[in-house]
N, C-alpha and C positions, 0 to 999 in steps of 0.2 A: 577513356581509361586514364588519360593524364589528369582529368579533373578528380577522379577517384583517388589517385595517388596524392594529389595536392591536399585533399581533404583529410587523408590519413595522418599527415604531419601534425596539424594542431591537435588531432585526437590523441596521437601518441604522446605529445607533450603534456596534454591534460592528464593522461593516464600516469605518466611519470611523476607529475606533481602530486597526484592522489596517492601513489605508492610512497612518496616521500613523506607526506603528511601522516600516513598510517605508521610509517617507521618511527617518526617523531613521537607519535602518540604511544606506540609500544614502548619506547624508551622511557616515557614518563610514568608508565604503569608499574606499580610495585609488584615484584615477584613474591610468591608465597601466599598462603591463605590465612585469613583471620577467621577463627571459629568463634561463634557466639553460642551461648547455651540455649536460651529460650527465644520464642518467636518475637516478642516485643523488642528485644535487643537486636535480633537479626534484622528486623524491619528498619529500625532507626539507623543501624550501622550501614545498611545497604543504601539508604537515602543520603547519608553523608558521604560514604565512600564512592558512590557513583561508579565510574569506570576505572578508577585508579587502583582499587584493591579488590581481590576476590573475597567474598564474604559467604560463609556457610553457617548452618546451625546444627547443633547436636541432638537436641530433643526432637524426636520424630513427629511428623504430622499425625495427629490423633492421640498422641501420648499425653499423659497427665503429668504436669511438672513436679507435683509433690511426691509421686511414687516412681519417677523415672530413674532407672539405673543404667549407667553407660556400659556398653558391651566392650569386648576386647578390641573390636574394630574402632569404636569410638575413642578408646584410650590411645590407639595407634594414631588416629587423626590428631588428637590433642598434642601428643608428644612430637609430631612432625610439623605442627603449625608454625606460622610466623608469630602469631600472638593469639591469645584467648581473651574474650570479653565476657565476664559473668556478672550476675546480679548480686549475689550474696544471699544468705539465709537458705534459699531453696536449692541452690546449685553449688554448694561448697565442695561437692565431690570432684570438682575440676582441679582443686589445688594439689592434692596428694600425688597424682600421677605426674605432675609437672615439677615436683621437687627434684633438684639436681639437674634440670634441663636448662637449655638456653631460651626456651619459649617465654616470651613476655606475657604477663597476665595483668589484666586491668579490671577493676571493680567498678561497674557502671553506677552503683548506688552510693559512691563516695560522697560524703556530706549529707546523706539522707538517713534519718533514724527510722528503723522499722518499729511498728507498733504491734504488740501482742502476737508476735511471730507471723505477721501477715506480710507476704512478699509483694502484694499487688500494687506497688507504688506507681507503676506505669499507667494505671487507669485514671490518674489525676493529671490534667494538662499542666498544672503548675509544677508538679514533681517531674513530669516528663521533660520539661525544659531543662532541669538540672541534669537529668540523665543524658540528654542530648549534648550538653556542653562537656560532660565527662567523656563521652564517646568521641566527640570532636578532638578533645585534647589527646586521647589515646591514639587516634589515627595520625594526628599531627606529629606526635613523638615517634611514631613508626616511620613516617614518611614526611619529614620536614620540608622537603622541596616543593610539596604540593599543599603547603599550609593554607594558602589563600583559597584554594579550591575547596578544601574541607570547611573553611570558615564561611565561605559563600553558601554552600549547601546547608550547613548547620543554621545559618541565619535565616534562610528560607523556611526551614523547618520550625524554627523558633517563632517566626512571624505567623505561621499557620496555627501554632499552639497558642499564641497570644490571642488570635481571633477566636479560637475555640474556648479559651478561658473567658473572654468577654461574653460569648454566646451562652455558655453555661451559667454565668453570673446573671445574665438577663433572664434566662428561663426560670431560674430559682426565684429571682426577685418578683417576677410576674405570675408566680404560681401560688395557688391557695394552699397546696399540700407541701409540707416540709419533711415528709418521711416517705420511704419506699420499702416495699417488700421484694426480696430477691431470693432465689433458690440458694445460690452460693455467695458468701459475703466477700466478693472481690472488689467492691467499690467503697471500702471503708475510708481510704485516703481522700477520695473524691467527696464523700459525704462530709468529712472533717473540713476540707478546704472550702466547701460551699454551704456550710452550716445546715447540713441535712442529717437525718437520722436513718440509718440502715438497719432493717430487720431481716434476718435470714432464716432459712429453713435448716440448712446444714451448717457445719463448722467450716473452718478454713480449708480443710481437705475436701476436695470434690467427692471423694468416695464415701464420705461419712453420711449416713442416713439418720434422720431424727427419730427419737424414741416415740412411743405411743403418747406419753405425757406431753412431749414437745408438740406433737401434731395437734392435740387438743388445744394447747395454748395458742398455736398459730391460727386455728379456725376461730377461736374466740377473739383474737386480736383483729382478724379480718372483719368480723361482724361489728366489733366495737368502733373501729376506725373507719368503717365503711370503705375498705380497700377494694378497688375494682380491678387492679392489675397486679401481676407478679412478673418480675424480670427473670428471664431464664436464658442461659447460654445454650443454643441449640446443639452444641457439641457435648454437652453434659447429659448424662442419662440419670434422671432422678424420678423413680416411681412415686416418691412422696408428693412431688409437684402435681402429677396427674391425679392423684387421690384428692389432694386439697382443691384443685380446680373443679373436680367433679362434685365434691361435697359443698362447695361454696359458690360456684358459678363464676369464680374469678377468671379473668382473661389472661392468657400468657402473652407476654411481649418479649421479643428476642433482644438480647443484649450480648455484647462480646467482651468477656473478661480476659480473653487471650491466654489463659492458662492452658487451654487446649485449642488448637487450630486444626482444621482439616486441610487436605492437600490443595483443594480449590482456593481456600482463603490464602494459604501460603504463597500460591502462584499469582493470584489475581488481586489481592487486597494489600494495603499497607496499614500500618498502625493508625495513620491519619484517616483513611477511609473508614476503618472500623470505628474510630472515635466519632466520626460524623454520624454514623448510624446510632451510636450510643446516645449522642446528643438528642436525636429525634425520639429515641425511646424514653429518655427522661422527660422530654417535653410532653409526652403522652401521659406518663404515669403520675406526674406531679400536678396536672391541671385539675 
């Protein structure tokens, strides 16, 4: 019995040290929630914020970013947030409810120019590095005492994106094909940055379906260019893709534009893991 009592003393001391460390960690954690609008911003912000700031997103899993409309509950979340990080162009709806409030608002696309009303800047590793720095700066301004923590996490993310950038460049350099066919044109910025040509079936809006004339042109293009694959986001439902695949024998390859994400992806993936999958998809379709 004496031995048991003696053993409990160091255990008790260890437990007290553990509680003390938890208390110190809790003190360094910023109170309040930072809301992001779309999944790409949510994923990046989570990777940088780590355990220091609570991060949530407003656009629901499975929702399409172009047609998303915030509910009254979403507006309530916005107005009670510590801060809001939005992209611009596709989610300008965040600004009006925040007029006259103390909620800080940050534009993640600061310094990036949108082309032809296309919001998908996050699909290019090079532009995503700029977005990462903008979000790092936003979190640092909210929580300056943890500046080095956010810098470290952002630098790790930048290093991963630098590697992806080099790998994308290598894939394009070693590929015979310099064009790709995609259901929804969500990789225009990536195509520009790596000197590729994007051909799409639909317009920028995922819900837009091609006309009969456009379908004929696409089938003719596939035959003339001997296209073997079409990139399709599995979260998008496009009857036109199935028709074209059936008529031409073209194979469907999954790619993730992240304009729509399902609940499993939101829980288990990050923007980096999805970009890794996209790299493999391009490696296949460009060979």
